[in-house]
C-alpha positions in Angstrom: 5.5 30.4 -19.9 6.6 27.6 -22.2 5.9 23.9 -22.2 9.5 23.3 -21.4 9.2 25.4 -18.2 6.1 23.5 -17.2 8.0 20.2 -17.6 10.8 21.6 -15.5 8.4 22.5 -12.7 6.7 19.1 -12.8 10.0 17.3 -12.7 11.3 19.2 -9.7 8.0 18.5 -7.9 8.2 14.8 -8.7 11.8 14.4 -7.6 11.9 17.0 -4.7 15.5 17.6 -5.6 17.1 20.1 -8.0 20.1 17.9 -8.7 18.0 14.9 -9.6 15.6 17.0 -11.7 18.4 18.6 -13.6 19.9 15.1 -14.3 16.6 13.8 -15.7 16.1 16.9 -17.8 19.7 17.0 -19.1 20.2 20.6 -18.1 22.5 22.3 -15.6 21.3 23.1 -12.1 21.7 26.9 -12.6 19.7 26.7 -15.8 16.9 24.8 -14.1 16.8 27.1 -11.1 16.7 30.1 -13.5 13.8 28.7 -15.5 11.8 28.1 -12.2 12.5 31.6 -11.1 11.3 33.0 -14.4 8.0 31.1 -14.0 7.6 32.4 -10.4 8.3 36.0 -11.5 5.9 35.7 -14.4 2.9 34.7 -12.2 4.0 36.4 -9.0 4.0 33.2 -7.0 6.5 31.0 -5.1 6.4 27.4 -6.4 9.0 25.8 -4.1 10.6 26.2 -0.8 13.8 24.6 0.5 13.8 22.7 3.8 15.8 20.0 5.5 13.7 17.5 3.5 14.7 19.0 0.2 12.6 21.0 -2.3 8.9 21.2 -1.3 5.9 22.6 -3.1 4.1 25.6 -1.6 0.3 25.6 -1.7 0.4 27.8 -4.8 3.0 25.5 -6.3 0.9 22.5 -5.6 -2.0 24.0 -7.5 0.2 25.3 -10.3 1.9 21.9 -10.9 -1.5 20.2 -11.1 -2.5 22.5 -13.9 0.9 22.1 -15.5 0.5 18.3 -15.6 -2.9 18.7 -17.4 -1.4 21.1 -20.0 1.5 18.7 -20.7 -0.8 15.8 -21.0 -3.0 17.6 -23.5 0.0 18.8 -25.5 1.3 15.2 -25.7 -2.0 14.0 -27.0 -2.0 16.7 -29.7 1.5 15.7 -30.8 0.5 12.1 -30.9 -2.8 12.7 -32.8 -1.6 15.2 -35.3 2.1 15.0 -35.6 2.4 11.2 -35.2 4.9 11.7 -32.4 5.0 9.2 -29.5 4.1 10.8 -26.2 6.7 8.7 -24.5 5.6 6.9 -21.3 1.9 6.4 -20.8 0.9 7.8 -17.4 -2.1 7.2 -15.3 -2.8 7.5 -11.5 -5.7 6.3 -9.3 -6.1 7.3 -5.7 -8.5 5.2 -3.7 -9.7 3.9 -0.4 -8.7 0.2 0.2 -11.0 -1.7 -2.2 -9.8 -4.9 -4.0 -12.1 -4.3 -7.0 -10.3 -1.0 -7.6 -7.0 -2.8 -7.8 -8.6 -5.5 -10.0 -9.8 -2.9 -12.4 -6.4 -1.2 -12.4 -4.8 -4.6 -13.4 -7.3 -5.0 -16.2 -6.7 -1.5 -17.5 -3.0 -2.1 -17.7 -3.6 -5.4 -19.5 -6.0 -4.0 -22.0 -4.6 -0.5 -22.6 -1.0 -0.4 -21.4 1.5 0.4 -24.1 5.2 -0.5 -24.4 6.2 2.3 -22.0 4.1 3.3 -19.1 4.1 4.7 -15.6 0.9 3.8 -13.7 0.3 4.7 -10.0 -2.1 2.8 -7.8 -2.4 4.9 -4.5 -4.4 3.3 -1.7 -4.4 6.2 0.6 -6.3 8.3 3.2 -9.7 9.8 2.3 -8.6 13.5 2.5 -5.5 12.7 0.3 -7.8 11.1 -2.3 -9.7 14.4 -2.6 -6.4 16.4 -2.6 -4.8 14.2 -5.3 -7.7 14.6 -7.7 -8.2 18.3 -7.0 -4.6 19.0 -7.7 -4.5 16.6 -10.7 -2.0 14.2 -9.2 -4.5 11.5 -9.9 -7.0 11.3 -12.7 -9.6 9.7 -10.6 -10.4 8.9 -7.0 -12.5 6.2 -5.4 -14.4 6.6 -2.0 -17.8 6.1 -0.4 -20.6 8.1 1.0 -23.4 7.3 3.5 -25.8 9.2 5.6 -23.2 10.0 8.2 -20.4 11.4 6.1 -22.2 12.7 3.0 -22.6 16.3 4.0 -19.0 16.7 5.0 -17.5 14.8 2.1 -19.7 16.5 -0.5 -18.7 19.9 0.9 -15.1 19.0 0.6 -15.7 17.9 -3.0 -17.5 21.2 -3.9 -14.8 23.3 -2.3 -12.2 21.5 -4.5 -14.2 21.7 -7.8 -14.9 17.9 -7.8 -17.9 15.8 -8.7 -19.0 12.4 -7.3 -20.4 9.7 -9.6 -21.9 6.6 -7.9 -20.8 3.1 -9.0 -23.0 1.0 -6.7 -24.6 0.9 -3.2 -23.6 -2.0 -1.0 -24.9 -3.5 2.2 -22.6 -3.3 5.2 -20.5 -6.3 5.7 -17.6 -7.4 8.0 -14.4 -8.9 6.7 -13.1 -11.7 9.1 -10.8 -14.6 8.8 -12.3 -17.9 7.7 -11.5 -19.4 11.0 -13.0 -16.6 13.1 -15.7 -17.9 15.6 -18.2 -15.7 13.7 -17.5 -17.4 10.4 -20.3 -19.9 10.9 -23.0 -17.2 11.2 -25.1 -16.3 8.2 -25.2 -12.7 9.4 -23.6 -10.7 12.2 -24.9 -8.1 14.6 -22.9 -5.3 16.2 -23.3 -7.1 19.5 -21.6 -10.1 18.0 -18.5 -8.0 17.3 -18.0 -6.8 20.9 -15.4 -9.4 22.0 -13.2 -8.9 18.9 -10.7 -6.2 17.9 -11.8 -3.7 15.3 -9.4 -2.8 12.5 -9.5 0.5 10.7 -7.3 2.5 8.4 -5.2 5.5 9.6 -6.4 8.8 8.4 -3.5 11.0 9.4 -4.0 14.6 10.4 -7.6 14.4 9.1 -8.5 11.5 11.4 -12.1 12.7 11.7 -15.0 10.2 12.0 -16.3 11.8 8.7 -13.2 10.8 6.8 -13.1 7.3 8.2 -12.9 4.5 5.6 -15.2 2.3 7.7 -18.9 3.0 8.4 -20.1 3.0 12.0 -16.8 4.6 13.1 -18.4 6.1 16.1 -19.6 2.8 17.5 -18.0 2.0 20.9 -15.2 -0.6 20.7 -12.8 -1.6 23.5 -10.2 -3.1 21.2 -9.0 -0.8 18.4 -6.2 -1.6 15.9 -5.3 1.1 13.3 -3.2 0.2 10.2 -2.0 1.9 7.1 -2.2 -0.8 4.5 -4.5 -3.6 3.4 -2.0 -6.5 3.7 -1.4 -5.6 7.4 -5.1 -5.3 8.0 -5.8 -8.8 6.5 -2.9 -10.4 8.4 -4.3 -9.0 11.7 -7.8 -10.1 10.8 -6.5 -13.6 10.5 -3.9 -13.6 13.3 -6.0 -11.9 16.0 -9.6 -12.8 14.9 -10.2 -9.2 14.2 -12.8 -7.6 11.9 -13.3 -4.5 9.8 -16.6 -3.1 8.5 -16.7 -2.7 4.8 -18.7 -3.1 1.6 -18.3 -6.8 1.3 -16.9 -6.6 -2.2 -13.9 -8.9 -2.2 -11.6 -10.5 -4.8 -10.6 -14.0 -3.9 -8.1 -13.9 -6.8 -6.3 -10.9 -5.2 -7.0 -11.4 -1.5 -6.9 -15.2 -1.2 -9.3 -17.7 0.4 -8.6 -16.8 4.1 -10.7 -13.6 4.2 -14.5 -13.9 4.0 -17.3 -11.3 4.1 -20.4 -11.6 6.2 -23.5 -9.3 6.1 -23.8 -6.9 9.1 -27.3 -6.5 10.5 -27.5 -2.7 10.6 -29.6 0.0 8.9 -26.9 1.6 6.9 -25.3 1.5 3.4 -22.1 2.4 1.5 -22.5 4.3 -1.8 -19.2 3.7 -3.5 -18.3 5.9 -6.4 -15.5 7.9 -8.2 -14.6 11.5 -8.1 -13.4 13.7 -11.0 -12.5 17.3 -11.6 -15.8 19.0 -12.6 -14.1 21.4 -15.1 -11.9 18.9 -17.0 -12.9 16.3 -19.5 -11.7 12.8 -18.4 -8.8 11.3 -20.5 -9.5 8.2 -22.6 -7.6 6.1 -20.1 -9.8 7.4 -17.3 -12.9 6.7 -19.3 -11.7 3.2 -20.0 -10.9 2.6 -16.3 -14.4 3.8 -15.3 -16.0 1.3 -17.8 -13.9 -1.5 -16.3 -15.0 -0.5 -12.8 -18.6 -0.7 -13.8 -18.2 -4.1 -15.5 -16.6 -5.5 -12.3 -19.1 -4.0 -9.8 -22.2 -4.8 -11.8 -21.7 -8.5 -11.1 -21.2 -8.2 -7.4 -23.7 -10.2 -5.3 -23.5 -7.9 -2.2 -25.2 -4.9 -3.8 -28.5 -3.6 -2.6 
Protein backbone atom coordinates (compact mmCIF):
# COMPACT_ATOMS: atom_id res chain seq x y z
CA UNK A 1 0.00 0.00 0.00
CA UNK A 2 1.21 3.50 -0.87
CA UNK A 3 -0.24 6.96 -0.28
CA UNK A 4 -0.62 7.28 -4.02
CA UNK A 5 -2.76 4.14 -4.16
CA UNK A 6 -4.92 5.48 -1.35
CA UNK A 7 -5.37 8.73 -3.26
CA UNK A 8 -6.40 6.71 -6.32
CA UNK A 9 -9.03 4.83 -4.34
CA UNK A 10 -10.44 8.00 -2.78
CA UNK A 11 -10.63 9.77 -6.15
CA UNK A 12 -12.46 6.86 -7.78
CA UNK A 13 -14.89 6.83 -4.84
CA UNK A 14 -15.45 10.59 -5.14
CA UNK A 15 -16.05 10.58 -8.89
CA UNK A 16 -17.77 7.20 -9.28
CA UNK A 17 -16.13 7.01 -12.68
CA UNK A 18 -12.78 5.57 -13.75
CA UNK A 19 -12.49 7.91 -16.75
CA UNK A 20 -13.05 11.04 -14.66
CA UNK A 21 -10.79 9.77 -11.87
CA UNK A 22 -7.94 9.05 -14.28
CA UNK A 23 -8.34 12.53 -15.80
CA UNK A 24 -8.10 14.18 -12.36
CA UNK A 25 -5.13 12.04 -11.38
CA UNK A 26 -3.30 12.51 -14.72
CA UNK A 27 -2.78 8.78 -15.26
CA UNK A 28 -4.13 6.33 -17.81
CA UNK A 29 -7.25 4.31 -17.11
CA UNK A 30 -5.40 0.96 -17.30
CA UNK A 31 -2.79 2.20 -14.79
CA UNK A 32 -5.50 3.38 -12.41
CA UNK A 33 -7.44 0.13 -12.70
CA UNK A 34 -4.25 -1.85 -12.08
CA UNK A 35 -3.41 0.18 -8.96
CA UNK A 36 -6.90 -0.44 -7.54
CA UNK A 37 -6.60 -4.17 -8.24
CA UNK A 38 -3.24 -4.25 -6.45
CA UNK A 39 -4.86 -2.73 -3.36
CA UNK A 40 -7.70 -5.23 -3.49
CA UNK A 41 -5.30 -8.16 -3.83
CA UNK A 42 -3.09 -6.90 -1.00
CA UNK A 43 -5.96 -6.80 1.48
CA UNK A 44 -8.16 -9.53 0.02
CA UNK A 45 -11.19 -7.29 -0.43
CA UNK A 46 -13.23 -5.84 -3.29
CA UNK A 47 -13.37 -2.05 -3.16
CA UNK A 48 -15.63 -1.28 -6.12
CA UNK A 49 -18.30 -2.90 -8.26
CA UNK A 50 -19.55 -1.82 -11.66
CA UNK A 51 -23.25 -1.17 -12.24
CA UNK A 52 -25.42 0.76 -14.66
CA UNK A 53 -24.88 3.75 -12.34
CA UNK A 54 -21.11 3.57 -12.74
CA UNK A 55 -18.49 2.56 -10.18
CA UNK A 56 -19.91 1.94 -6.71
CA UNK A 57 -18.21 1.23 -3.38
CA UNK A 58 -18.75 -2.15 -1.76
CA UNK A 59 -19.36 -2.21 2.03
CA UNK A 60 -15.66 -3.14 2.47
CA UNK A 61 -14.70 -0.38 0.06
CA UNK A 62 -16.77 2.19 1.91
CA UNK A 63 -14.97 1.38 5.16
CA UNK A 64 -11.55 1.25 3.48
CA UNK A 65 -11.97 4.63 1.77
CA UNK A 66 -12.96 6.17 5.10
CA UNK A 67 -9.66 5.08 6.61
CA UNK A 68 -7.81 6.13 3.46
CA UNK A 69 -9.18 9.67 3.76
CA UNK A 70 -7.94 9.87 7.33
CA UNK A 71 -4.45 8.62 6.41
CA UNK A 72 -4.18 11.10 3.54
CA UNK A 73 -5.29 13.97 5.74
CA UNK A 74 -2.71 13.13 8.39
CA UNK A 75 0.03 12.76 5.75
CA UNK A 76 -0.85 16.20 4.35
CA UNK A 77 -0.64 17.72 7.84
CA UNK A 78 2.80 16.17 8.36
CA UNK A 79 4.02 17.59 5.05
CA UNK A 80 2.67 21.02 5.89
CA UNK A 81 4.09 21.02 9.42
CA UNK A 82 7.55 19.59 8.82
CA UNK A 83 8.31 20.03 5.13
CA UNK A 84 6.67 23.40 4.63
CA UNK A 85 4.63 21.98 1.76
CA UNK A 86 1.13 23.23 1.13
CA UNK A 87 -1.49 20.52 1.53
CA UNK A 88 -3.44 21.91 -1.43
CA UNK A 89 -7.14 22.43 -0.90
CA UNK A 90 -8.36 22.65 2.65
CA UNK A 91 -11.16 20.11 3.14
CA UNK A 92 -13.89 19.87 5.75
CA UNK A 93 -17.32 18.26 5.88
CA UNK A 94 -20.25 18.48 8.32
CA UNK A 95 -23.31 16.20 8.25
CA UNK A 96 -26.29 17.46 10.18
CA UNK A 97 -29.98 17.47 10.78
CA UNK A 98 -31.64 20.66 9.57
CA UNK A 99 -30.49 23.32 12.06
CA UNK A 100 -29.83 26.91 11.07
CA UNK A 101 -27.22 27.37 13.82
CA UNK A 102 -25.16 24.56 12.26
CA UNK A 103 -25.08 26.43 8.95
CA UNK A 104 -24.31 29.69 10.75
CA UNK A 105 -21.35 28.06 12.50
CA UNK A 106 -20.22 26.61 9.16
CA UNK A 107 -20.22 30.10 7.63
CA UNK A 108 -18.23 31.48 10.57
CA UNK A 109 -15.70 28.65 10.32
CA UNK A 110 -15.12 29.41 6.67
CA UNK A 111 -14.75 33.13 7.32
CA UNK A 112 -12.26 32.63 10.15
CA UNK A 113 -10.23 29.64 9.03
CA UNK A 114 -10.78 29.17 5.30
CA UNK A 115 -7.58 29.41 3.28
CA UNK A 116 -7.05 30.47 -0.32
CA UNK A 117 -8.05 27.01 -1.54
CA UNK A 118 -10.76 24.96 0.10
CA UNK A 119 -13.49 22.42 -0.44
CA UNK A 120 -16.05 22.53 2.37
CA UNK A 121 -19.19 20.39 2.45
CA UNK A 122 -22.34 21.22 4.44
CA UNK A 123 -24.61 18.16 4.30
CA UNK A 124 -28.09 18.59 5.73
CA UNK A 125 -29.19 15.00 5.49
CA UNK A 126 -31.09 12.08 7.04
CA UNK A 127 -30.33 10.94 10.57
CA UNK A 128 -29.00 7.51 9.63
CA UNK A 129 -26.79 9.04 6.92
CA UNK A 130 -25.27 11.41 9.47
CA UNK A 131 -24.16 8.41 11.52
CA UNK A 132 -22.88 6.62 8.41
CA UNK A 133 -21.00 9.69 7.16
CA UNK A 134 -19.08 10.16 10.41
CA UNK A 135 -18.52 6.44 10.95
CA UNK A 136 -16.94 6.09 7.50
CA UNK A 137 -15.05 9.41 7.82
CA UNK A 138 -16.88 11.08 4.96
CA UNK A 139 -17.64 13.84 7.47
CA UNK A 140 -15.49 15.02 10.34
CA UNK A 141 -18.48 15.74 12.58
CA UNK A 142 -22.23 15.12 12.71
CA UNK A 143 -25.02 17.05 14.48
CA UNK A 144 -28.21 15.40 15.76
CA UNK A 145 -30.48 15.26 18.81
CA UNK A 146 -31.44 12.79 21.53
CA UNK A 147 -34.48 12.61 23.80
CA UNK A 148 -36.18 10.00 25.97
CA UNK A 149 -37.90 8.42 22.98
CA UNK A 150 -34.94 7.89 20.61
CA UNK A 151 -31.95 7.83 22.99
CA UNK A 152 -31.63 4.05 23.37
CA UNK A 153 -31.80 3.36 19.63
CA UNK A 154 -29.55 6.23 18.53
CA UNK A 155 -26.91 5.54 21.18
CA UNK A 156 -26.82 1.87 20.18
CA UNK A 157 -26.27 2.90 16.55
CA UNK A 158 -23.46 5.20 17.68
CA UNK A 159 -21.79 2.47 19.77
CA UNK A 160 -22.07 -0.02 16.91
CA UNK A 161 -20.26 2.45 14.65
CA UNK A 162 -17.54 3.47 17.12
CA UNK A 163 -18.93 6.97 17.64
CA UNK A 164 -19.40 9.19 20.67
CA UNK A 165 -22.07 11.83 21.37
CA UNK A 166 -21.16 15.12 23.05
CA UNK A 167 -24.05 17.41 24.08
CA UNK A 168 -24.14 21.08 23.08
CA UNK A 169 -27.39 22.18 24.73
CA UNK A 170 -30.81 20.99 25.79
CA UNK A 171 -33.76 22.86 24.29
CA UNK A 172 -37.44 23.14 25.10
CA UNK A 173 -39.73 21.86 22.32
CA UNK A 174 -40.98 24.58 19.99
CA UNK A 175 -42.95 24.78 16.78
CA UNK A 176 -41.86 26.71 13.72
CA UNK A 177 -44.77 28.47 12.03
CA UNK A 178 -45.20 31.33 9.58
CA UNK A 179 -45.59 34.76 11.16
CA UNK A 180 -49.12 35.01 9.73
CA UNK A 181 -50.25 31.63 11.03
CA UNK A 182 -53.40 31.88 13.23
CA UNK A 183 -51.32 30.45 16.08
CA UNK A 184 -48.75 33.25 15.86
CA UNK A 185 -50.58 35.38 18.45
CA UNK A 186 -50.37 32.69 21.14
CA UNK A 187 -47.61 32.91 23.75
CA UNK A 188 -47.38 29.09 23.81
CA UNK A 189 -49.00 26.26 21.86
CA UNK A 190 -50.48 22.94 22.94
CA UNK A 191 -50.62 19.76 20.81
CA UNK A 192 -54.40 20.22 20.58
CA UNK A 193 -53.85 23.67 19.01
CA UNK A 194 -51.94 22.02 16.18
CA UNK A 195 -54.70 19.60 15.16
CA UNK A 196 -56.20 21.63 12.26
CA UNK A 197 -52.83 22.35 10.65
CA UNK A 198 -50.56 20.23 8.42
CA UNK A 199 -47.45 18.83 10.09
CA UNK A 200 -44.18 18.98 8.16
CA UNK A 201 -41.33 16.56 8.68
CA UNK A 202 -38.11 15.56 6.94
CA UNK A 203 -37.87 12.43 4.80
CA UNK A 204 -35.68 9.73 6.38
CA UNK A 205 -35.38 7.42 3.37
CA UNK A 206 -35.15 3.67 3.89
CA UNK A 207 -34.56 4.25 7.62
CA UNK A 208 -37.85 6.10 8.08
CA UNK A 209 -38.28 4.80 11.63
CA UNK A 210 -39.89 6.98 14.28
CA UNK A 211 -36.61 6.65 16.21
CA UNK A 212 -34.68 8.33 13.39
CA UNK A 213 -37.21 11.12 12.93
CA UNK A 214 -35.75 14.61 13.06
CA UNK A 215 -38.85 15.90 14.84
CA UNK A 216 -39.87 14.96 18.37
CA UNK A 217 -43.39 13.59 19.04
CA UNK A 218 -43.23 11.83 15.67
CA UNK A 219 -45.75 9.23 16.87
CA UNK A 220 -48.38 11.86 17.68
CA UNK A 221 -51.54 11.40 15.57
CA UNK A 222 -51.87 13.88 12.72
CA UNK A 223 -54.42 13.90 9.88
CA UNK A 224 -52.38 16.13 7.57
CA UNK A 225 -48.78 15.10 6.89
CA UNK A 226 -46.29 16.76 4.56
CA UNK A 227 -42.85 15.18 4.12
CA UNK A 228 -39.99 17.12 2.54
CA UNK A 229 -36.28 16.73 1.88
CA UNK A 230 -34.88 20.23 2.41
CA UNK A 231 -35.26 23.18 4.74
CA UNK A 232 -36.18 25.74 2.07
CA UNK A 233 -39.16 23.66 0.94
CA UNK A 234 -40.25 23.09 4.52
CA UNK A 235 -40.19 26.82 5.27
CA UNK A 236 -42.08 27.65 2.06
CA UNK A 237 -44.82 25.19 3.00
CA UNK A 238 -44.94 26.49 6.56
CA UNK A 239 -45.77 29.91 5.15
CA UNK A 240 -47.91 28.91 2.18
CA UNK A 241 -50.07 26.28 3.91
CA UNK A 242 -50.01 27.47 7.53
CA UNK A 243 -48.12 24.32 8.42
CA UNK A 244 -45.87 23.65 11.38
CA UNK A 245 -42.91 21.56 12.38
CA UNK A 246 -41.77 20.61 15.87
CA UNK A 247 -38.20 21.64 16.60
CA UNK A 248 -35.71 23.08 19.08
CA UNK A 249 -36.79 26.66 18.52
CA UNK A 250 -33.26 27.79 17.74
CA UNK A 251 -33.55 29.97 14.66
CA UNK A 252 -31.32 32.40 12.78
CA UNK A 253 -33.27 35.39 11.47
CA UNK A 254 -30.24 36.38 9.40
CA UNK A 255 -30.29 33.06 7.51
CA UNK A 256 -34.01 32.18 7.62
CA UNK A 257 -35.59 35.61 7.33
CA UNK A 258 -38.37 37.25 9.37
CA UNK A 259 -41.29 35.16 8.09
CA UNK A 260 -40.66 32.08 10.28
CA UNK A 261 -41.16 32.31 14.04
CA UNK A 262 -40.73 29.85 16.92
CA UNK A 263 -43.35 29.32 19.63
CA UNK A 264 -42.94 27.18 22.79
CA UNK A 265 -44.82 23.87 22.69
CA UNK A 266 -46.50 22.93 25.96
CA UNK A 267 -45.34 19.32 26.35
CA UNK A 268 -43.14 17.39 28.79
CA UNK A 269 -40.23 16.70 26.46
CA UNK A 270 -36.83 18.02 25.44
CA UNK A 271 -34.21 17.92 22.69
CA UNK A 272 -30.58 17.34 23.67
CA UNK A 273 -28.70 18.52 20.62
CA UNK A 274 -25.06 17.57 20.26
CA UNK A 275 -22.31 16.43 17.95
CA UNK A 276 -20.94 13.00 17.12
CA UNK A 277 -17.31 12.09 16.46
CA UNK A 278 -15.30 8.90 15.88
CA UNK A 279 -14.28 7.62 19.32
CA UNK A 280 -10.86 6.39 18.21
CA UNK A 281 -9.70 9.39 16.16
CA UNK A 282 -8.48 12.72 17.44
CA UNK A 283 -10.50 15.61 15.93
CA UNK A 284 -8.71 17.77 13.40
CA UNK A 285 -7.96 21.39 14.20
CA UNK A 286 -10.77 22.54 11.90
CA UNK A 287 -13.20 20.22 13.70
CA UNK A 288 -12.10 21.61 17.07
CA UNK A 289 -12.52 25.15 15.76
CA UNK A 290 -15.98 24.32 14.46
CA UNK A 291 -17.06 22.87 17.80
CA UNK A 292 -15.93 26.05 19.57
CA UNK A 293 -17.99 28.17 17.17
CA UNK A 294 -21.01 25.92 17.73
CA UNK A 295 -20.67 26.40 21.46
CA UNK A 296 -20.34 30.17 21.15
CA UNK A 297 -23.50 30.37 19.05
CA UNK A 298 -25.64 28.05 21.17
CA UNK A 299 -24.63 29.41 24.57
CA UNK A 300 -26.45 32.64 23.75
CA UNK A 301 -29.73 31.03 22.67
CA UNK A 302 -32.79 32.09 24.72
CA UNK A 303 -34.73 28.86 24.15
CA UNK A 304 -32.51 26.60 26.22
CA UNK A 305 -33.61 24.87 29.40
